[in-house]
DSSP file (Angstrom, degrees, kcal/mol; ACC not computed):
  #  RESIDUE AA STRUCTURE BP1 BP2  ACC     N-H-->O    O-->H-N    N-H-->O    O-->H-N    TCO  KAPPA ALPHA  PHI   PSI    X-CA   Y-CA   Z-CA
    1    1 A X     >        0   0    0      0, 0.0     4,-2.4     0, 0.0     5,-0.2   0.000 360.0 360.0 360.0 -37.8    0.0    0.0    0.0
    2    2 A X  H  >  +     0   0    0      2,-0.2     4,-2.4     1,-0.2     5,-0.1   0.911 360.0  48.4 -64.7 -41.9    2.9    2.4    0.8
    3    3 A X  H  > S+     0   0    0      2,-0.2     4,-2.5     1,-0.2    -1,-0.2   0.909 111.6  49.9 -65.4 -41.5    4.4    1.7   -2.6
    4    4 A X  H  > S+     0   0    0      2,-0.2     4,-2.5     1,-0.2    -2,-0.2   0.911 111.3  49.0 -63.0 -42.4    1.1    2.3   -4.4
    5    5 A X  H  X S+     0   0    0     -4,-2.4     4,-2.4     2,-0.2    -2,-0.2   0.913 110.8  50.5 -62.9 -43.0    0.6    5.6   -2.5
    6    6 A X  H  X S+     0   0    0     -4,-2.4     4,-2.2     2,-0.2    -2,-0.2   0.917 112.2  46.6 -61.8 -44.8    4.1    6.7   -3.4
    7    7 A X  H  X S+     0   0    0     -4,-2.5     4,-2.5     2,-0.2    -1,-0.2   0.890 111.0  52.6 -65.4 -39.3    3.5    5.9   -7.1
    8    8 A X  H  X S+     0   0    0     -4,-2.5     4,-2.2     2,-0.2    -2,-0.2   0.905 109.7  48.8 -62.0 -41.9    0.1    7.7   -7.0
    9    9 A X  H  X S+     0   0    0     -4,-2.4     4,-2.5     2,-0.2    -2,-0.2   0.895 110.6  50.7 -65.0 -40.0    1.8   10.8   -5.5
   10   10 A X  H  X S+     0   0    0     -4,-2.2     4,-2.5     2,-0.2    -2,-0.2   0.914 110.5  49.4 -63.0 -42.1    4.5   10.7   -8.2
   11   11 A X  H  X S+     0   0    0     -4,-2.5     4,-2.6     2,-0.2    -2,-0.2   0.893 110.5  50.7 -63.9 -39.5    1.8   10.4  -10.9
   12   12 A X  H  X S+     0   0    0     -4,-2.2     4,-2.2     2,-0.2    -2,-0.2   0.932 111.7  47.0 -63.6 -45.4   -0.1   13.4   -9.4
   13   13 A X  H  X S+     0   0    0     -4,-2.5     4,-2.1     2,-0.2    -2,-0.2   0.897 112.2  51.2 -61.9 -40.4    3.1   15.5   -9.3
   14   14 A X  H  X S+     0   0    0     -4,-2.5     4,-2.3     1,-0.2    -2,-0.2   0.919 108.8  50.6 -62.1 -44.5    3.8   14.5  -12.9
   15   15 A X  H  X S+     0   0    0     -4,-2.6     4,-0.9     1,-0.2    -2,-0.2   0.905 109.1  51.4 -61.4 -41.6    0.3   15.5  -13.9
   16   16 A X  H  < S+     0   0    0     -4,-2.2     4,-0.5     1,-0.2     3,-0.4   0.884 110.1  49.3 -63.7 -38.6    0.7   18.9  -12.2
   17   17 A X  H >X S+     0   0    0     -4,-2.1     4,-2.1     1,-0.2     3,-1.2   0.890 107.2  55.4 -65.4 -39.1    4.0   19.4  -14.1
   18   18 A X  H 3< S+     0   0    0     -4,-2.3    -1,-0.2     1,-0.3    -2,-0.2   0.675  91.9  73.0 -70.3 -16.4    2.4   18.5  -17.4
   19   19 A X  T 3< S+     0   0    0     -4,-0.9    -1,-0.3    -3,-0.4    -2,-0.2   0.833 118.6  15.0 -64.2 -30.6   -0.3   21.2  -16.8
   20   20 A X  T <4 S+     0   0    0     -3,-1.2     2,-0.4    -4,-0.5    -2,-0.2   0.555 125.3  55.1-121.5 -13.8    2.3   23.8  -17.6
   21   21 A X     <  -     0   0    0     -4,-2.1     2,-0.6    -5,-0.1    -1,-0.2  -0.961  69.2-140.1-125.0 140.8    5.2   21.9  -19.3
   22   22 A X        +     0   0    0     -2,-0.4   113,-0.4   113,-0.1     2,-0.3  -0.888  41.6 132.0-105.2 120.9    5.1   19.7  -22.3
   23   23 A X        -     0   0    0     -2,-0.6     2,-0.2   111,-0.1   116,-0.2  -0.959  50.9-102.8-154.3 166.6    7.2   16.5  -22.2
   24   24 A X        -     0   0    0     -2,-0.3     2,-0.4   114,-0.2   116,-0.2  -0.639  28.2-155.9 -97.9 154.7    6.7   12.9  -22.9
   25   25 A X  E     -a  140   0A   0    114,-2.4   116,-2.6    -2,-0.2     2,-0.5  -0.988   6.5-163.5-133.1 136.6    6.3   10.1  -20.4
   26   26 A X  E     -a  141   0A   0     -2,-0.4     2,-0.6   114,-0.2   116,-0.2  -0.988   3.3-165.9-119.9 124.6    6.9    6.4  -20.5
   27   27 A X  E     +a  142   0A   0    114,-3.2   116,-2.2    -2,-0.5     2,-0.3  -0.935  19.5 177.1-108.6 110.3    5.4    4.1  -17.9
   28   28 A X  E     +a  143   0A   0     -2,-0.6     2,-0.3   114,-0.2   116,-0.2  -0.861  17.4 102.9-118.8 149.1    7.1    0.7  -18.0
   29   29 A X        -     0   0    0    114,-1.6     3,-0.1    -2,-0.3     5,-0.1  -0.901  64.5 -52.4 161.6 174.9    6.6   -2.4  -16.0
   30   30 A X  S >  S-     0   0    0     -2,-0.3     3,-1.2     1,-0.2     5,-0.3  -0.099  71.8 -72.5 -67.6 168.0    5.2   -5.9  -15.9
   31   31 A X  T 3  S+     0   0    0      1,-0.2    -1,-0.2     2,-0.1   113,-0.0  -0.341 114.5  17.3 -62.0 139.3    1.5   -6.7  -16.6
   32   32 A X  T 3  S+     0   0    0     -3,-0.1    -1,-0.2     1,-0.1    -2,-0.1   0.608  83.4 117.7  81.0  13.0   -1.0   -5.6  -13.9
   33   33 A X  S <  S-     0   0    0     -3,-1.2    -2,-0.1    -4,-0.0    -1,-0.1   0.552  89.8 -97.8 -92.2  -5.5    1.2   -3.1  -12.0
   34   34 A X  S  > S+     0   0    0     -5,-0.1     4,-2.4     3,-0.0     5,-0.2   0.616  77.2 135.8 106.9  14.2   -1.1   -0.1  -12.7
   35   35 A X  H  > S+     0   0    0     -5,-0.3     4,-2.5     1,-0.2     5,-0.2   0.935  78.9  45.4 -60.0 -47.6    0.6    1.6  -15.7
   36   36 A X  H  > S+     0   0    0      1,-0.2     4,-2.7     2,-0.2    -1,-0.2   0.903 111.7  52.6 -64.6 -41.2   -2.7    2.2  -17.5
   37   37 A X  H  > S+     0   0    0      2,-0.2     4,-2.1     1,-0.2    -1,-0.2   0.913 111.2  46.6 -61.1 -42.7   -4.4    3.3  -14.3
   38   38 A X  H  X S+     0   0    0     -4,-2.4     4,-2.4     2,-0.2    -2,-0.2   0.914 112.0  50.6 -65.3 -42.3   -1.7    5.9  -13.7
   39   39 A X  H  X S+     0   0    0     -4,-2.5     4,-2.6     1,-0.2    -2,-0.2   0.912 111.4  48.4 -61.8 -42.2   -1.8    7.1  -17.3
   40   40 A X  H  X S+     0   0    0     -4,-2.7     4,-2.7     2,-0.2    -1,-0.2   0.884 110.1  51.8 -65.6 -38.2   -5.6    7.5  -17.1
   41   41 A X  H  X S+     0   0    0     -4,-2.1     4,-2.0     2,-0.2    -2,-0.2   0.911 112.1  45.9 -64.6 -42.2   -5.3    9.4  -13.8
   42   42 A X  H  X S+     0   0    0     -4,-2.4     4,-2.2     2,-0.2    -2,-0.2   0.927 113.4  49.7 -64.3 -44.9   -2.7   11.8  -15.4
   43   43 A X  H  X S+     0   0    0     -4,-2.6     4,-2.3     1,-0.2    -2,-0.2   0.906 109.5  51.6 -60.3 -42.9   -4.9   12.1  -18.5
   44   44 A X  H  X S+     0   0    0     -4,-2.7     4,-2.0     1,-0.2    -1,-0.2   0.905 108.6  51.0 -61.8 -43.1   -8.0   12.9  -16.3
   45   45 A X  H  X S+     0   0    0     -4,-2.0     4,-0.7     1,-0.2    -1,-0.2   0.913 111.3  47.9 -61.7 -43.1   -6.1   15.6  -14.4
   46   46 A X  H ><>S+     0   0    0     -4,-2.2     5,-2.3     1,-0.2     3,-0.7   0.876 109.5  53.1 -67.0 -36.9   -5.0   17.2  -17.7
   47   47 A X  H ><5S+     0   0    0     -4,-2.3     3,-1.6     1,-0.2    -1,-0.2   0.877 103.4  58.2 -63.7 -37.1   -8.6   17.1  -19.0
   48   48 A X  H 3<5S+     0   0    0     -4,-2.0    -1,-0.2     1,-0.3    -2,-0.2   0.687 104.1  51.4 -68.2 -18.1   -9.8   18.8  -15.9
   49   49 A X  T <<5S-     0   0    0     -3,-0.7    -1,-0.3    -4,-0.7    -2,-0.2   0.216 129.4 -92.9-103.5  14.4   -7.5   21.8  -16.6
   50   50 A X  T < 5S+     0   0    0     -3,-1.6     2,-0.2     1,-0.3    -3,-0.2   0.519  78.6 137.3  96.2   6.0   -8.8   22.1  -20.2
   51   51 A X      < -     0   0    0     -5,-2.3    -1,-0.3    -6,-0.1     2,-0.3  -0.606  55.3-118.3 -84.2 147.2   -6.4   20.1  -22.2
   52   52 A X        -     0   0    0     -2,-0.2    38,-2.0    35,-0.1     2,-0.3  -0.647  37.0-169.8 -81.3 142.3   -7.7   17.8  -24.9
   53   53 A X  E     -b   90   0A   0     -2,-0.3     2,-0.3    36,-0.2    38,-0.2  -0.927  14.6-171.5-135.1 155.5   -6.9   14.1  -24.3
   54   54 A X  E     -b   91   0A   0     36,-1.9    38,-3.0    -2,-0.3     2,-0.5  -0.976   9.9-154.8-150.0 134.4   -7.1   10.8  -26.2
   55   55 A X  E     -b   92   0A   0     -2,-0.3     2,-0.4    36,-0.2    38,-0.2  -0.945  16.5-176.6-110.1 126.8   -6.5    7.2  -25.1
   56   56 A X  E     -b   93   0A   0     36,-2.9    38,-3.0    -2,-0.5     2,-0.6  -0.984  20.2-147.4-129.3 124.1   -5.5    4.7  -27.8
   57   57 A X  E  >  -b   94   0A   0     -2,-0.4     4,-2.4    36,-0.2     5,-0.2  -0.793  10.8-152.2 -82.4 120.5   -5.0    1.0  -27.3
   58   58 A X  H  > S+     0   0    0     36,-2.2     4,-2.2    -2,-0.6    -1,-0.2   0.827  95.8  56.4 -67.1 -28.6   -2.2    0.0  -29.7
   59   59 A X  H  > S+     0   0    0     35,-0.4     4,-1.9     2,-0.2    -1,-0.2   0.916 109.8  44.8 -66.0 -41.9   -3.6   -3.5  -30.0
   60   60 A X  H  > S+     0   0    0      2,-0.2     4,-2.2     1,-0.2    -2,-0.2   0.877 110.7  54.6 -68.3 -37.5   -7.0   -2.0  -31.1
   61   61 A X  H  X S+     0   0    0     -4,-2.4     4,-2.4     1,-0.2    -2,-0.2   0.913 107.5  50.1 -61.9 -42.4   -5.2    0.3  -33.5
   62   62 A X  H  X S+     0   0    0     -4,-2.2     4,-2.4     2,-0.2    -1,-0.2   0.903 107.7  54.1 -61.3 -41.6   -3.4   -2.7  -35.1
   63   63 A X  H  X S+     0   0    0     -4,-1.9     4,-1.7     1,-0.2    -2,-0.2   0.920 110.0  47.0 -59.6 -43.3   -6.7   -4.4  -35.5
   64   64 A X  H  X S+     0   0    0     -4,-2.2     4,-1.4     2,-0.2    -2,-0.2   0.901 109.8  53.0 -65.3 -40.7   -8.1   -1.4  -37.3
   65   65 A X  H  < S+     0   0    0     -4,-2.4     4,-0.3     1,-0.2     3,-0.3   0.907 110.6  47.9 -61.1 -40.9   -5.1   -1.2  -39.5
   66   66 A X  H >< S+     0   0    0     -4,-2.4     3,-0.5     1,-0.2    -1,-0.2   0.832 112.6  49.3 -67.9 -32.1   -5.5   -4.9  -40.5
   67   67 A X  H >X S+     0   0    0     -4,-1.7     3,-1.7     1,-0.2     4,-1.3   0.689  87.7  84.7 -79.4 -19.3   -9.2   -4.4  -41.2
   68   68 A X  T 3< S+     0   0    0     -4,-1.4     7,-0.3    -3,-0.3    -1,-0.2   0.727  82.3  60.9 -62.7 -21.7   -8.8   -1.3  -43.4
   69   69 A X  T <4 S+     0   0    0     -3,-0.5    -1,-0.3    -4,-0.3    -2,-0.1   0.775 114.1  33.8 -75.0 -24.8   -8.1   -3.4  -46.5
   70   70 A X  T <4 S+     0   0    0     -3,-1.7     2,-0.4     1,-0.2    -2,-0.2   0.551 118.5  50.5-107.0 -10.2  -11.5   -5.1  -46.3
   71   71 A X    >X  -     0   0    0     -4,-1.3     4,-1.3     1,-0.1     3,-1.1  -0.896  57.6-165.5-135.5 105.4  -13.7   -2.3  -45.0
   72   72 A X  H 3> S+     0   0    0     -2,-0.4     4,-1.7     1,-0.3     5,-0.2   0.819  91.8  60.2 -58.8 -31.4  -13.6    1.2  -46.6
   73   73 A X  H 3> S+     0   0    0      1,-0.2     4,-2.1     2,-0.2    -1,-0.3   0.830 101.4  54.4 -66.3 -29.9  -15.3    2.7  -43.6
   74   74 A X  H <> S+     0   0    0     -3,-1.1     4,-2.6     2,-0.2    -1,-0.2   0.874 103.5  55.7 -69.8 -37.2  -12.4    1.6  -41.4
   75   75 A X  H  X S+     0   0    0     -4,-1.3     4,-1.5    -7,-0.3    -2,-0.2   0.927 110.3  44.9 -59.4 -45.3  -10.0    3.4  -43.7
   76   76 A X  H  X S+     0   0    0     -4,-1.7     4,-1.7     1,-0.2    -2,-0.2   0.899 111.7  52.7 -65.6 -40.9  -11.9    6.6  -43.2
   77   77 A X  H  X S+     0   0    0     -4,-2.1     4,-2.3     1,-0.2    -2,-0.2   0.893 106.6  53.4 -61.5 -40.4  -12.1    6.0  -39.4
   78   78 A X  H  X S+     0   0    0     -4,-2.6     4,-2.9     1,-0.2    -1,-0.2   0.860 104.4  55.4 -63.9 -35.6   -8.4    5.6  -39.3
   79   79 A X  H  X S+     0   0    0     -4,-1.5     4,-2.2     2,-0.2    -1,-0.2   0.910 109.5  46.4 -63.3 -41.7   -7.8    8.9  -41.0
   80   80 A X  H  X S+     0   0    0     -4,-1.7     4,-2.3     2,-0.2    -2,-0.2   0.912 113.1  49.3 -64.7 -42.8   -9.9   10.6  -38.3
   81   81 A X  H  X S+     0   0    0     -4,-2.3     4,-2.9     2,-0.2    -2,-0.2   0.923 110.4  50.8 -62.7 -44.7   -8.0    8.8  -35.6
   82   82 A X  H  X S+     0   0    0     -4,-2.9     4,-2.0     2,-0.2    -2,-0.2   0.926 109.8  49.9 -58.7 -46.7   -4.7    9.7  -37.1
   83   83 A X  H  X S+     0   0    0     -4,-2.2     4,-1.4     1,-0.2    -1,-0.2   0.926 113.7  45.3 -59.4 -45.8   -5.6   13.4  -37.3
   84   84 A X  H  X S+     0   0    0     -4,-2.3     4,-2.4     1,-0.2     3,-0.2   0.902 110.5  53.7 -65.9 -41.0   -6.7   13.4  -33.6
   85   85 A X  H  < S+     0   0    0     -4,-2.9    -1,-0.2     1,-0.2    -2,-0.2   0.852 110.3  48.9 -61.2 -34.4   -3.6   11.5  -32.5
   86   86 A X  H  < S+     0   0    0     -4,-2.0    -1,-0.2    -5,-0.2    -2,-0.2   0.814 122.1  30.6 -73.4 -30.6   -1.5   14.1  -34.2
   87   87 A X  H  < S+     0   0    0     -4,-1.4    -2,-0.2    -3,-0.2    -3,-0.2   0.636  84.2 111.2-110.7 -16.6   -3.2   17.1  -32.7
   88   88 A X     <  -     0   0    0     -4,-2.4     3,-0.2    -5,-0.1   -35,-0.1  -0.273  68.2-127.2 -63.9 147.3   -4.6   16.2  -29.3
   89   89 A X  S    S+     0   0    0      1,-0.2    49,-2.1    48,-0.1     2,-0.4   0.906  96.3  22.0 -61.5 -43.0   -2.9   18.0  -26.3
   90   90 A X  E    S-bc  53 138A   0    -38,-2.0   -36,-1.9    47,-0.2     2,-0.5  -0.975  70.5-171.9-132.9 119.1   -2.2   14.7  -24.5
   91   91 A X  E     -bc  54 139A   0     47,-2.5    49,-3.2    -2,-0.4     2,-0.6  -0.940   6.6-160.4-111.7 126.9   -2.1   11.3  -26.2
   92   92 A X  E     -bc  55 140A   0    -38,-3.0   -36,-2.9    -2,-0.5     2,-0.7  -0.940   1.2-165.0-106.0 121.8   -1.9    8.1  -24.2
   93   93 A X  E >   -bc  56 141A   0     47,-3.0    49,-2.2    -2,-0.6     3,-0.7  -0.912  16.8-153.1-105.4 106.2   -0.7    5.0  -26.2
   94   94 A X  E 3   +b   57   0A   0    -38,-3.0   -36,-2.2    -2,-0.7   -35,-0.4  -0.621  68.8   3.4 -89.3 137.4   -1.5    2.0  -24.1
   95   95 A X  T >  S-     0   0    0     -2,-0.3     3,-1.9     1,-0.2     4,-0.4   0.856  81.8-170.1  59.8  40.2    0.4   -1.2  -24.3
   96   96 A X  T <   +     0   0    0     46,-2.6    49,-0.5    -3,-0.7    48,-0.4  -0.383  68.3  30.4 -60.1 133.1    2.9    0.2  -26.7
   97   97 A X  T >  S+     0   0    0     46,-0.1     3,-1.3    47,-0.1    -1,-0.2   0.068  90.6  95.0 103.8 -23.2    5.1   -2.5  -28.1
   98   98 A X  G X  S+     0   0    0     -3,-1.9     3,-1.8     1,-0.3    -2,-0.1   0.751  71.1  72.4 -72.1 -21.1    2.6   -5.3  -27.9
   99   99 A X  G 3  S+     0   0    0     -4,-0.4    14,-0.4     1,-0.3    -1,-0.3   0.642  87.0  66.0 -68.4 -11.2    1.7   -4.7  -31.6
  100  100 A X  G <  S-     0   0    0     -3,-1.3    10,-0.4     1,-0.2    -1,-0.3   0.559 104.9-133.6 -84.5  -8.7    5.1   -6.3  -32.5
  101  101 A X    <   -     0   0    0     -3,-1.8    -1,-0.2    -4,-0.1     2,-0.2  -0.264  34.6 -40.3  88.7-176.0    4.0   -9.6  -31.1
  102  102 A X        -     0   0    0      1,-0.1     8,-0.7     7,-0.1     2,-0.1  -0.485  67.8 -92.8 -86.5 156.4    5.6  -12.2  -28.9
  103  103 A X  B     -D  109   0B   0      6,-0.2     6,-0.2    -2,-0.2    -1,-0.1  -0.383  38.6-126.3 -68.3 148.2    9.3  -13.1  -29.1
  104  104 A X    >   -     0   0    0      4,-3.2     3,-1.9     1,-0.1    -1,-0.1  -0.203  38.4 -87.5 -79.3 179.8   10.4  -16.0  -31.3
  105  105 A X  T 3  S+     0   0    0      1,-0.3    -1,-0.1     2,-0.1    -2,-0.1   0.829 131.5  53.7 -59.8 -31.0   12.4  -18.9  -29.9
  106  106 A X  T 3  S-     0   0    0      2,-0.1    -1,-0.3     1,-0.0     3,-0.1   0.421 121.9-107.6 -85.6   1.9   15.6  -16.9  -30.8
  107  107 A X  S <  S+     0   0    0     -3,-1.9     2,-0.3     1,-0.3    -2,-0.1   0.487  76.3 132.6  88.8   2.4   14.4  -13.9  -28.8
  108  108 A X        -     0   0    0     -5,-0.0    -4,-3.2    -6,-0.0     2,-0.3  -0.631  51.6-129.5 -88.9 147.7   13.5  -11.8  -31.8
  109  109 A X  B     -D  103   0B   0     -2,-0.3    -6,-0.2    -6,-0.2     2,-0.1  -0.726  25.5-106.0 -95.2 145.0   10.3   -9.9  -32.0
  110  110 A X        -     0   0    0     -8,-0.7     3,-0.1   -10,-0.4    -1,-0.1  -0.465  48.6-102.9 -62.3 135.0    8.0  -10.1  -35.1
  111  111 A X        -     0   0    0     -2,-0.1     2,-0.1     1,-0.1    -1,-0.1  -0.250  38.9 -99.7 -62.8 152.0    8.3   -6.7  -36.9
  112  112 A X        -     0   0    0      1,-0.1   -12,-0.1    -3,-0.1    -1,-0.1  -0.452  50.1 -86.9 -69.5 142.3    5.5   -4.2  -36.5
  113  113 A X     >  -     0   0    0    -14,-0.4     4,-2.7     1,-0.1     3,-0.3  -0.246  38.5-127.6 -48.2 130.3    3.0   -4.1  -39.4
  114  114 A X  H  > S+     0   0    0      1,-0.2     4,-2.4     2,-0.2     5,-0.2   0.874 107.4  49.8 -55.9 -43.1    4.4   -1.7  -42.0
  115  115 A X  H  > S+     0   0    0      2,-0.2     4,-2.2     1,-0.2    -1,-0.2   0.880 112.3  47.7 -66.1 -36.9    1.2    0.4  -42.1
  116  116 A X  H  > S+     0   0    0     -3,-0.3     4,-2.7     2,-0.2    -2,-0.2   0.897 110.7  52.0 -69.0 -39.3    1.0    0.7  -38.4
  117  117 A X  H  X S+     0   0    0     -4,-2.7     4,-2.2     2,-0.2    -2,-0.2   0.921 110.5  48.1 -61.3 -44.2    4.7    1.6  -38.3
  118  118 A X  H  X S+     0   0    0     -4,-2.4     4,-2.3    -5,-0.2    -2,-0.2   0.917 111.4  50.4 -62.2 -44.2    4.1    4.4  -40.9
  119  119 A X  H  X S+     0   0    0     -4,-2.2     4,-2.3     1,-0.2    -2,-0.2   0.919 110.2  49.7 -60.6 -44.7    1.1    5.6  -38.9
  120  120 A X  H  X S+     0   0    0     -4,-2.7     4,-2.9     1,-0.2    -1,-0.2   0.878 109.8  51.2 -64.3 -37.9    3.1    5.8  -35.7
  121  121 A X  H  X S+     0   0    0     -4,-2.2     4,-2.8     2,-0.2     5,-0.2   0.911 109.3  50.8 -64.5 -41.4    5.9    7.7  -37.4
  122  122 A X  H  X S+     0   0    0     -4,-2.3     4,-1.9     2,-0.2    -2,-0.2   0.919 113.1  45.7 -61.2 -43.2    3.4   10.2  -38.8
  123  123 A X  H  X S+     0   0    0     -4,-2.3     4,-1.4     2,-0.2    -2,-0.2   0.951 114.0  47.5 -64.6 -50.3    2.0   10.7  -35.3
  124  124 A X  H  < S+     0   0    0     -4,-2.9     3,-0.3     1,-0.2     4,-0.2   0.909 112.7  49.0 -60.0 -43.9    5.4   11.0  -33.6
  125  125 A X  H >< S+     0   0    0     -4,-2.8     3,-1.0     1,-0.2    -1,-0.2   0.869 110.1  51.0 -65.5 -36.7    6.6   13.5  -36.2
  126  126 A X  H 3< S+     0   0    0     -4,-1.9    -1,-0.2    -5,-0.2    -2,-0.2   0.761 106.3  55.9 -71.2 -24.3    3.5   15.6  -35.9
  127  127 A X  T 3< S+     0   0    0     -4,-1.4     9,-2.3    -3,-0.3    10,-1.5   0.397 100.5  71.9 -91.3   3.5    3.8   15.8  -32.1
  128  128 A X  E <   -E  135   0C   0     -3,-1.0     2,-0.8    -4,-0.2     7,-0.2  -0.915  68.4-143.8-120.2 146.4    7.4   17.2  -32.2
  129  129 A X  E >>> -E  134   0C   0      5,-3.2     5,-2.1    -2,-0.4     4,-0.7  -0.875  20.7-179.3-104.2  95.8    8.8   20.6  -33.2
  130  130 A X  T 345S+     0   0    0     -2,-0.8    -1,-0.1     1,-0.2     3,-0.1   0.775  75.1  63.9 -71.3 -26.2   12.0   19.6  -34.9
  131  131 A X  T 345S+     0   0    0      1,-0.2    -1,-0.2    -3,-0.1    -2,-0.0   0.844 119.5  24.4 -65.2 -32.4   13.0   23.2  -35.6
  132  132 A X  T <45S-     0   0    0     -3,-0.6    -1,-0.2     2,-0.1    -2,-0.2   0.321 104.8-122.2-113.7   4.8   13.2   24.0  -31.8
  133  133 A X  T  <5 +     0   0    0     -4,-0.7     2,-0.3     1,-0.2    -3,-0.2   0.928  69.5 128.7  51.7  51.4   13.9   20.4  -30.6
  134  134 A X  E   < -E  129   0C   0     -5,-2.1    -5,-3.2  -111,-0.0     2,-0.4  -0.890  66.4-103.7-132.9 161.0   10.8   20.5  -28.4
  135  135 A X  E     -E  128   0C   0   -113,-0.4    -7,-0.2    -2,-0.3  -113,-0.1  -0.729  24.4-171.3 -81.3 129.0    7.7   18.5  -27.7
  136  136 A X  S    S+     0   0    0     -9,-2.3     2,-0.3    -2,-0.4    -8,-0.2   0.818  75.0  14.3 -86.3 -35.5    4.6   20.1  -29.3
  137  137 A X  S    S-     0   0    0    -10,-1.5    -1,-0.3  -115,-0.1     2,-0.2  -0.980  86.8-103.2-140.5 148.6    2.1   17.8  -27.5
  138  138 A X  E     - c   0  90A   0    -49,-2.1   -47,-2.5    -2,-0.3     2,-0.4  -0.518  32.3-170.1 -74.5 134.3    2.4   15.4  -24.6
  139  139 A X  E     - c   0  91A   0     -2,-0.2  -114,-2.4  -116,-0.2     2,-0.5  -0.997   2.6-171.0-126.3 128.9    2.6   11.7  -25.3
  140  140 A X  E     -ac  25  92A   0    -49,-3.2   -47,-3.0    -2,-0.4     2,-0.4  -0.976   6.4-170.0-117.2 125.7    2.3    9.1  -22.6
  141  141 A X  E     -ac  26  93A   0   -116,-2.6  -114,-3.2    -2,-0.5     2,-0.4  -0.917   9.9-158.9-114.7 145.5    3.1    5.5  -23.4
  142  142 A X  E     +a   27   0A   0    -49,-2.2   -46,-2.6    -2,-0.4     2,-0.3  -0.960  23.8 168.2-113.4 140.4    2.5    2.4  -21.2
  143  143 A X  E     -a   28   0A   0   -116,-2.2  -114,-1.6    -2,-0.4   -46,-0.1  -0.999  42.6-156.4-153.0 148.5    4.5   -0.7  -22.0
  144  144 A X  S    S+     0   0    0    -48,-0.4     2,-0.1    -2,-0.3  -113,-0.1   0.486  74.6  99.2 -93.1  -9.3    5.4   -4.1  -20.7
  145  145 A X  S    S-     0   0    0    -49,-0.5  -116,-0.2     1,-0.1     2,-0.1  -0.401  72.2-124.8 -81.9 154.5    8.6   -4.0  -22.8
  146  146 A X     >  -     0   0    0     -2,-0.1     4,-2.3     1,-0.1    -1,-0.1  -0.425  34.7-101.1 -83.4 169.0   12.1   -3.2  -21.7
  147  147 A X  T  4 S+     0   0    0      1,-0.2    -1,-0.1     2,-0.2    -2,-0.1   0.918 124.8  52.2 -56.9 -43.3   14.1   -0.4  -23.5
  148  148 A X  T  4 S+     0   0    0      1,-0.2    -1,-0.2     2,-0.2    -3,-0.0   0.911 109.4  48.6 -61.2 -43.6   16.0   -3.1  -25.4
  149  149 A X  T  4        0   0    0      1,-0.3    -1,-0.2   -41,-0.0    -2,-0.2   0.890 360.0 360.0 -64.9 -39.1   12.8   -4.8  -26.6
  150  150 A X     <        0   0    0     -4,-2.3    -1,-0.3   -54,-0.0    -2,-0.2   0.502 360.0 360.0 -68.2 360.0   11.3   -1.4  -27.7
């Protein structure tokens, strides 16, 4: 309980910092430790101070990318999602890295779907100001992966 309280306080302080400063956040750890809950709490705090927010499950995003070839309405829906992901004040990408699949016997991960990879690059590039080397919009990712795996 003490550790949970400490993490909750850190998330609250982080959310308060994000109200006036823009930077990106990565919440990493094993399954079920509360990364998504903390990301949602931060997102909720930012929404309460007037920032626009969006929560995206990368697994669901991959499902839509795979469906777009057979359903024209999904293609249009993805365009709207992409636009919002690029422009929202705070974007939470939940379970980032799971879209690459499980490791093979040799420890290698299946590559990310090319269309999803392109979409993620478009989002990442739109959320950065490369001329000033600054974050334009806050991005929070939750992941079970290690840095090496990502």
